[in-house]
KOLMARPA-723177 format. One record per residue (C-alpha): residue number from 1; residue in one letter; x, y, z negated. Coordinates in Angstrom, 2 decimals, decimal comma. Each point is the difference from the previous one (the first is absolute). Layout:
% KOLMARPA-723177
seq NUM&type a&X X&Y Y&Z Z
...
END
This chain:
% KOLMARPA-723177
seq 1&type m&X 0,00&Y 0,00&Z 0,00
seq 2&type p&X 1,27&Y 3,44&Z 0,80
seq 3&type s&X 0,83&Y 2,03&Z -3,04
seq 4&type l&X -2,44&Y 2,75&Z -0,89
seq 5&type y&X 2,75&Y 2,04&Z -1,51
seq 6&type r&X 1,39&Y 2,77&Z 2,23
seq 7&type r&X 3,18&Y 1,81&Z -0,67
seq 8&type p&X -0,36&Y 3,77&Z -0,17
seq 9&type v&X 1,05&Y 1,73&Z 3,18
seq 10&type q&X 3,22&Y 1,91&Z -0,47
seq 11&type t&X -0,45&Y 3,53&Z 1,26
seq 12&type p&X 3,12&Y 1,21&Z 1,75
seq 13&type r&X 1,82&Y 2,83&Z -1,71
seq 14&type r&X -0,18&Y 2,19&Z 3,13
seq 15&type a&X -3,76&Y -0,35&Z 0,14
seq 16&type v&X -0,28&Y 1,14&Z -3,60
seq 17&type q&X 2,21&Y 3,00&Z 0,64
seq 18&type y&X -2,01&Y 0,89&Z 3,09
seq 19&type a&X -3,24&Y -0,18&Z -1,96
seq 20&type h&X 1,38&Y 2,28&Z -2,67
seq 21&type s&X 1,20&Y 2,52&Z 2,60
seq 22&type v&X -3,41&Y 0,03&Z 1,69
seq 23&type a&X -1,73&Y 0,58&Z -3,30
seq 24&type h&X 2,41&Y 2,80&Z -0,79
seq 25&type a&X -0,62&Y 1,61&Z 3,39
seq 26&type i&X -3,75&Y -0,14&Z -0,52
seq 27&type q&X 0,36&Y 1,87&Z -3,28
seq 28&type r&X 1,87&Y 2,88&Z 1,64
seq 29&type k&X -1,82&Y 3,27&Z 0,34
seq 30&type l&X 0,22&Y 2,15&Z 3,11
seq 31&type r&X -0,38&Y 3,69&Z -0,73
seq 32&type i&X -0,82&Y 2,28&Z 2,92
seq 33&type e&X 0,83&Y 3,63&Z -0,58
seq 34&type p&X -0,36&Y 2,95&Z 2,38
seq 35&type a&X 3,21&Y 1,10&Z 1,62
seq 36&type g&X 1,54&Y 3,23&Z -1,12
seq 37&type a&X 0,32&Y 2,99&Z 2,27
seq 38&type w&X 3,51&Y -0,83&Z 1,22
seq 39&type q&X -0,64&Y -3,75&Z 0,06
seq 40&type g&X -2,37&Y 0,58&Z 2,92
seq 41&type l&X 2,93&Y 1,00&Z 2,25
seq 42&type h&X 1,51&Y -3,31&Z 1,11
seq 43&type l&X 2,88&Y 0,66&Z 2,37
seq 44&type t&X 0,40&Y -3,71&Z 0,67
seq 45&type e&X -3,62&Y -0,24&Z 1,08
seq 46&type l&X 0,38&Y 3,02&Z 2,26
seq 47&type w&X 2,98&Y -1,68&Z 1,65
seq 48&type q&X -1,98&Y -3,20&Z 0,50
seq 49&type y&X -2,71&Y 1,99&Z 1,79
seq 50&type r&X 2,45&Y 1,89&Z 2,24
seq 51&type e&X -1,44&Y -1,59&Z 3,14
seq 52&type l&X -3,40&Y 1,40&Z -0,93
seq 53&type l&X 1,64&Y 3,42&Z -0,31
seq 54&type y&X 1,31&Y -0,35&Z 3,56
seq 55&type f&X -3,50&Y -0,91&Z 1,14
seq 56&type f&X -1,54&Y 3,05&Z -1,69
seq 57&type v&X 2,61&Y 2,32&Z 1,55
seq 58&type w&X -0,58&Y -1,45&Z 3,47
seq 59&type r&X -3,78&Y 0,21&Z -0,50
seq 60&type d&X 0,19&Y 3,69&Z -0,96
seq 61&type i&X 2,17&Y 0,79&Z 3,02
seq 62&type k&X -2,33&Y -1,79&Z 2,41
seq 63&type v&X -3,10&Y 1,67&Z -1,44
seq 64&type r&X 1,63&Y 3,42&Z 0,25
seq 65&type y&X 0,87&Y -0,28&Z 3,67
seq 66&type k&X -2,91&Y -2,13&Z 1,16
seq 67&type q&X -2,18&Y 1,65&Z 2,67
seq 68&type t&X 1,96&Y 3,27&Z -0,06
seq 69&type v&X 0,78&Y 2,13&Z 3,03
seq 70&type l&X 3,33&Y 1,51&Z -1,08
seq 71&type g&X 1,06&Y -2,68&Z -2,45
seq 72&type a&X 3,34&Y 0,71&Z -1,66
seq 73&type l&X 0,13&Y 3,48&Z 1,57
seq 74&type w&X -2,21&Y 1,20&Z -2,84
seq 75&type a&X 3,05&Y -0,42&Z -2,22
seq 76&type i&X 1,63&Y 2,78&Z 2,05
seq 77&type i&X -3,05&Y 2,16&Z 0,71
seq 78&type q&X -0,85&Y 0,55&Z -3,65
seq 79&type p&X 3,37&Y 1,37&Z -1,21
seq 80&type v&X 0,59&Y 1,90&Z 3,27
seq 81&type a&X -3,38&Y 1,77&Z -0,16
seq 82&type t&X 0,53&Y 0,83&Z -3,68
seq 83&type t&X 3,51&Y 1,25&Z 0,76
seq 84&type l&X -1,26&Y 2,38&Z 2,69
seq 85&type l&X -2,72&Y 1,31&Z -2,33
seq 86&type f&X 2,36&Y 0,57&Z -2,91
seq 87&type t&X 2,65&Y 1,54&Z 2,25
seq 88&type v&X -2,43&Y 2,66&Z 1,19
seq 89&type f&X -1,64&Y 0,86&Z -3,32
seq 90&type f&X 2,77&Y -0,63&Z -2,53
seq 91&type g&X 3,07&Y 0,47&Z 2,19
seq 92&type r&X -0,83&Y 3,06&Z 2,08
seq 93&type l&X -2,88&Y 1,65&Z -1,81
seq 94&type g&X 1,15&Y -0,99&Z -3,49
seq 95&type g&X 3,67&Y 0,70&Z 0,63
seq 96&type m&X 1,22&Y -3,32&Z -1,42
seq 97&type s&X 2,06&Y -0,71&Z 3,09
seq 98&type k&X 2,50&Y 2,61&Z -1,19
seq 99&type q&X 0,90&Y -2,23&Z -2,94
seq 100&type v&X 1,06&Y -2,86&Z 2,28
seq 101&type s&X 3,19&Y -0,13&Z 2,03
seq 102&type g&X -0,73&Y -1,52&Z 3,37
seq 103&type s&X -3,32&Y -0,99&Z 1,48
seq 104&type y&X -2,90&Y 0,39&Z -2,40
seq 105&type s&X -2,11&Y -2,40&Z 2,07
seq 106&type l&X 2,60&Y -2,76&Z -0,31
seq 107&type y&X 0,33&Y 0,78&Z -3,71
seq 108&type i&X -3,75&Y -0,40&Z -0,46
seq 109&type y&X -0,28&Y -3,14&Z 2,12
seq 110&type v&X 2,71&Y -1,79&Z -2,01
seq 111&type g&X -1,90&Y 0,61&Z -3,22
seq 112&type l&X -3,40&Y -0,75&Z 1,52
seq 113&type s&X 1,11&Y -3,31&Z 1,50
seq 114&type l&X 0,78&Y -1,35&Z -3,46
seq 115&type w&X -2,95&Y 1,75&Z -1,63
seq 116&type t&X -2,45&Y -1,38&Z 2,57
seq 117&type f&X 1,23&Y -3,50&Z -0,74
seq 118&type y&X -0,42&Y 0,62&Z -3,72
seq 119&type s&X -3,47&Y 1,55&Z 0,17
seq 120&type n&X -1,32&Y -2,70&Z 2,34
seq 121&type a&X 1,48&Y -2,73&Z -2,19
seq 122&type v&X -1,67&Y 1,40&Z -3,12
seq 123&type s&X -3,37&Y 0,37&Z 1,73
seq 124&type l&X 0,10&Y -3,49&Z 1,52
seq 125&type a&X 1,17&Y -1,66&Z -3,21
seq 126&type a&X -2,60&Y 1,82&Z -2,09
seq 127&type s&X -2,91&Y -1,27&Z 2,09
seq 128&type s&X 1,48&Y -3,43&Z 0,75
seq 129&type l&X -1,70&Y -1,89&Z -2,85
seq 130&type l&X -3,46&Y 1,17&Z 1,01
seq 131&type g&X 0,74&Y -0,96&Z 3,59
seq 132&type s&X 0,90&Y -3,53&Z -1,10
seq 133&type s&X -2,87&Y -0,46&Z -2,45
seq 134&type h&X -1,26&Y -3,07&Z 1,89
seq 135&type l&X 3,30&Y -1,77&Z -0,68
seq 136&type i&X 0,34&Y 1,12&Z -3,62
seq 137&type a&X -3,48&Y -1,26&Z -0,90
seq 138&type k&X 0,54&Y -3,47&Z 1,54
seq 139&type i&X 3,55&Y -1,25&Z -0,42
seq 140&type y&X 2,92&Y 0,52&Z -2,33
seq 141&type f&X 3,28&Y 1,55&Z 1,01
seq 142&type p&X 2,16&Y 2,72&Z -1,54
seq 143&type r&X -2,08&Y 3,15&Z 0,56
seq 144&type l&X 3,14&Y 2,11&Z 0,00
seq 145&type l&X 0,83&Y -1,32&Z 3,47
seq 146&type i&X -2,81&Y 2,03&Z 1,59
seq 147&type p&X 1,19&Y 3,56&Z -0,81
seq 148&type v&X 3,64&Y -1,02&Z 0,50
seq 149&type a&X -0,83&Y -1,32&Z 3,48
seq 150&type a&X -1,73&Y 3,28&Z 0,85
seq 151&type i&X 3,20&Y 1,88&Z -0,83
seq 152&type f&X 2,24&Y -2,29&Z 2,07
seq 153&type s&X -2,33&Y 0,23&Z 2,99
seq 154&type g&X 0,65&Y 3,76&Z 0,16
seq 155&type l&X 3,65&Y -0,61&Z 0,84
seq 156&type v&X -0,98&Y -0,62&Z 3,63
seq 157&type d&X -1,39&Y 3,53&Z 0,37
seq 158&type f&X 3,01&Y 1,40&Z -1,80
seq 159&type a&X 2,38&Y -1,80&Z 2,37
seq 160&type v&X -1,80&Y 1,53&Z 2,99
seq 161&type s&X 0,08&Y 3,52&Z -1,44
seq 162&type f&X 3,66&Y -0,38&Z -0,95
seq 163&type a&X 0,85&Y -1,07&Z 3,54
seq 164&type f&X -1,56&Y 3,24&Z 1,23
seq 165&type l&X 2,04&Y 1,84&Z -2,62
seq 166&type l&X 3,18&Y -1,34&Z 1,59
seq 167&type v&X -1,21&Y 1,39&Z 3,33
seq 168&type l&X -0,54&Y 3,42&Z -1,59
seq 169&type m&X 3,50&Y -0,10&Z -1,44
seq 170&type l&X 1,36&Y -0,51&Z 3,51
seq 171&type v&X -2,11&Y 2,88&Z 1,31
seq 172&type y&X 1,20&Y 2,39&Z -2,72
seq 173&type h&X 3,60&Y -1,31&Z 0,23
seq 174&type v&X 0,12&Y -1,14&Z -3,62
seq 175&type a&X 2,53&Y -2,76&Z -0,59
seq 176&type p&X -0,50&Y -2,31&Z -2,99
seq 177&type s&X 2,60&Y 0,10&Z -2,73
seq 178&type v&X 1,41&Y -2,71&Z -2,26
seq 179&type q&X -2,83&Y 0,71&Z -2,45
seq 180&type i&X -2,42&Y -1,81&Z 2,31
seq 181&type l&X 1,29&Y -3,23&Z -1,56
seq 182&type t&X -2,00&Y 0,93&Z -3,13
seq 183&type l&X -3,24&Y 0,11&Z 2,01
seq 184&type p&X -1,30&Y -3,43&Z -1,15
seq 185&type v&X 0,34&Y 1,08&Z -3,63
seq 186&type f&X -2,59&Y 2,74&Z 0,39
seq 187&type i&X -2,32&Y -2,13&Z 2,11
seq 188&type i&X -0,01&Y -2,62&Z -2,76
seq 189&type g&X -0,46&Y 2,73&Z -2,59
seq 190&type t&X -3,00&Y 1,34&Z 1,91
seq 191&type m&X -1,46&Y -3,51&Z 0,08
seq 192&type l&X 0,43&Y -0,18&Z -3,79
seq 193&type v&X -1,90&Y 3,26&Z -0,46
seq 194&type a&X -2,71&Y -1,13&Z 2,44
seq 195&type a&X -0,27&Y -3,33&Z -1,81
seq 196&type g&X -0,37&Y 1,72&Z -3,36
seq 197&type a&X -2,69&Y 2,41&Z 1,17
seq 198&type g&X -1,74&Y -2,49&Z 2,32
seq 199&type i&X -0,18&Y -2,85&Z -2,51
seq 200&type l&X -1,26&Y 2,32&Z -2,73
seq 201&type f&X -2,70&Y 1,53&Z 2,19
seq 202&type s&X -1,05&Y -3,39&Z 1,40
seq 203&type a&X -0,69&Y -1,30&Z -3,50
seq 204&type l&X -1,81&Y 3,19&Z -1,00
seq 205&type i&X -2,21&Y -0,05&Z 3,10
seq 206&type v&X -1,23&Y -3,52&Z -0,74
seq 207&type s&X -1,35&Y 1,15&Z -3,37
seq 208&type y&X -0,77&Y 3,63&Z 0,83
seq 209&type r&X -1,08&Y 0,44&Z 3,61
seq 210&type d&X 0,09&Y 3,80&Z -0,09
seq 211&type f&X 3,80&Y -0,13&Z -0,08
seq 212&type r&X -0,19&Y -0,54&Z 3,76
seq 213&type y&X -0,74&Y 3,71&Z 0,35
seq 214&type v&X 2,78&Y 0,98&Z -2,39
seq 215&type i&X 2,76&Y -1,53&Z 2,13
seq 216&type t&X -0,36&Y 2,43&Z 2,91
seq 217&type f&X 0,06&Y 2,96&Z -2,34
seq 218&type v&X 3,02&Y -1,28&Z -1,95
seq 219&type v&X 2,02&Y -0,73&Z 3,15
seq 220&type q&X -0,71&Y 3,47&Z 1,41
seq 221&type i&X 1,09&Y 1,71&Z -3,21
seq 222&type w&X 3,01&Y -2,30&Z -0,20
seq 223&type l&X 1,11&Y 1,12&Z 3,48
seq 224&type f&X 0,30&Y 3,65&Z -1,03
seq 225&type a&X 1,75&Y -0,99&Z -3,23
seq 226&type t&X 2,71&Y -1,75&Z 2,07
seq 227&type p&X 2,67&Y 1,77&Z 2,11
seq 228&type v&X -1,37&Y -1,15&Z 3,33
seq 229&type l&X -0,94&Y 3,43&Z 1,39
seq 230&type y&X 2,55&Y 2,10&Z -1,82
seq 231&type a&X 3,62&Y -0,16&Z -1,12
seq 232&type l&X 1,05&Y -0,83&Z -3,54
seq 233&type d&X 1,64&Y 3,43&Z -0,32
seq 234&type i&X -3,33&Y 1,69&Z -0,78
seq 235&type v&X -0,24&Y -2,00&Z -3,24
seq 236&type p&X 1,92&Y 1,71&Z -2,85
seq 237&type a&X 3,03&Y -1,98&Z -1,17
seq 238&type r&X -1,22&Y -0,19&Z -3,59
seq 239&type w&X -3,20&Y -1,75&Z 1,11
seq 240&type r&X 1,48&Y -2,51&Z 2,42
seq 241&type l&X 0,43&Y -2,90&Z -2,42
seq 242&type l&X -3,60&Y 0,43&Z -1,08
seq 243&type y&X -0,91&Y 0,26&Z 3,67
seq 244&type g&X 1,81&Y -3,30&Z 0,57
seq 245&type l&X -2,52&Y -1,80&Z -2,21
seq 246&type n&X -2,07&Y -0,07&Z 3,16
seq 247&type p&X 1,38&Y -3,31&Z 1,33
seq 248&type m&X -0,40&Y 1,03&Z 3,64
seq 249&type v&X 2,24&Y 3,05&Z -0,45
seq 250&type g&X 3,19&Y -2,04&Z -0,17
seq 251&type m&X -1,15&Y -2,31&Z 2,79
seq 252&type i&X -0,71&Y 2,85&Z 2,44
seq 253&type i&X 3,18&Y 1,88&Z -0,89
seq 254&type g&X 2,17&Y -3,10&Z 0,27
seq 255&type f&X -1,65&Y -1,21&Z 3,21
seq 256&type r&X 0,40&Y 3,40&Z 1,65
seq 257&type a&X 3,63&Y 0,27&Z -1,13
seq 258&type s&X 0,79&Y -3,48&Z 1,32
seq 259&type v&X -1,45&Y 0,89&Z 3,42
seq 260&type l&X 1,00&Y 3,65&Z 0,45
seq 261&type g&X 2,92&Y 0,19&Z -2,42
seq 262&type g&X 0,37&Y 2,45&Z -2,85
seq 263&type p&X 0,09&Y -0,27&Z -3,79
seq 264&type m&X -1,57&Y -3,13&Z -1,49
seq 265&type h&X -0,85&Y 1,49&Z -3,45
seq 266&type g&X 0,79&Y -3,16&Z -1,93
seq 267&type d&X -1,58&Y 1,25&Z -3,24
seq 268&type l&X -3,39&Y 0,47&Z 1,66
seq 269&type v&X 0,26&Y -3,32&Z 1,82
seq 270&type a&X 0,84&Y -1,84&Z -3,23
seq 271&type t&X -2,88&Y 1,68&Z -1,84
seq 272&type s&X -2,45&Y -0,88&Z 2,76
seq 273&type f&X 1,13&Y -3,63&Z 0,09
seq 274&type l&X -0,44&Y -0,24&Z -3,76
seq 275&type t&X -3,49&Y 1,46&Z 0,26
seq 276&type a&X -0,84&Y -2,43&Z 2,81
seq 277&type v&X 1,02&Y -2,98&Z -2,14
seq 278&type v&X -2,09&Y 1,28&Z -2,92
seq 279&type l&X -3,00&Y 0,56&Z 2,28
seq 280&type l&X 0,31&Y -3,51&Z 1,42
seq 281&type a&X 0,28&Y -1,51&Z -3,48
seq 282&type i&X -3,15&Y 1,80&Z -1,15
seq 283&type a&X -1,86&Y -1,09&Z 3,13
seq 284&type l&X 1,01&Y -3,65&Z -0,41
seq 285&type r&X -0,98&Y -0,02&Z -3,66
seq 286&type y&X -3,45&Y 1,41&Z 0,70
seq 287&type f&X -0,50&Y -2,24&Z 3,04
seq 288&type t&X 0,84&Y -3,21&Z -1,86
seq 289&type t&X -2,24&Y 1,06&Z -2,88
seq 290&type v&X -3,16&Y 0,47&Z 2,10
seq 291&type e&X 0,79&Y -2,58&Z 2,70
seq 292&type r&X -1,98&Y -2,75&Z -1,76
seq 293&type r&X -3,20&Y 2,04&Z 0,43
seq 294&type f&X 0,33&Y 0,67&Z 3,73
seq 295&type a&X -2,10&Y -2,96&Z 1,15
seq 296&type d&X -2,85&Y 1,03&Z -2,33
seq 297&type v&X -0,24&Y 3,71&Z 0,78
seq 298&type i&X 1,17&Y 0,31&Z 3,60
END
């Protein structure tokens, strides 16, 4: 007869350890906390979505030139028309051309080419989130890519206007100096200022729609507070450092000096770059704070 006694099954030691580890894992608590203001800015995530940034830039460029008659020529027409207007009223009638050595029209166009890029970049970046509301409400991606792409897309217009600037330099027999090697520094600096203002306004417009009407007014006032139409010499020396707190002051002065030559005014340039970094930091902090509410209120 078979024995009714059964020996107890020996549980392997690994199985016991595995059971204990599973039980310990079940007892763990997962705490979900909201991210802080700066924790919302993930540079690694932005780098992972870099291909989406390229897509947004290409999309903005195609939309801008789609079904247009003159296309990229608008990048030349706008600063040229503004230059002619300012040359007549501010140069001849206002007497500001006497403060500039050389052609006042070329002097104005150099400043306006960079300023036009800046003003268009701020306007496009500020309204970019509302224009992409259908994407923000449906899928997740770093929202910061949208205003940044709007700024990068403006480089195409700037390249066209700068090419026409080189033609004007040939017409007026102005040879570039060694300082033109510093040109990329001020283009990047202008992009920093545009990113700071554009990102800040884009986040404000999502929550407060009336800020759309404030941008045009602010950019117009900002133009006359920047040495685009006049020389720096009309600003008293004791007020120039305070004047340099306008971040576009150093960018316009440095850009014009790199193209036409002349003093670079390093103190003003350094002050403007510092202000640009502070403006960008404030914009990023506010943007990452309110970004989590975009899909609900847009």
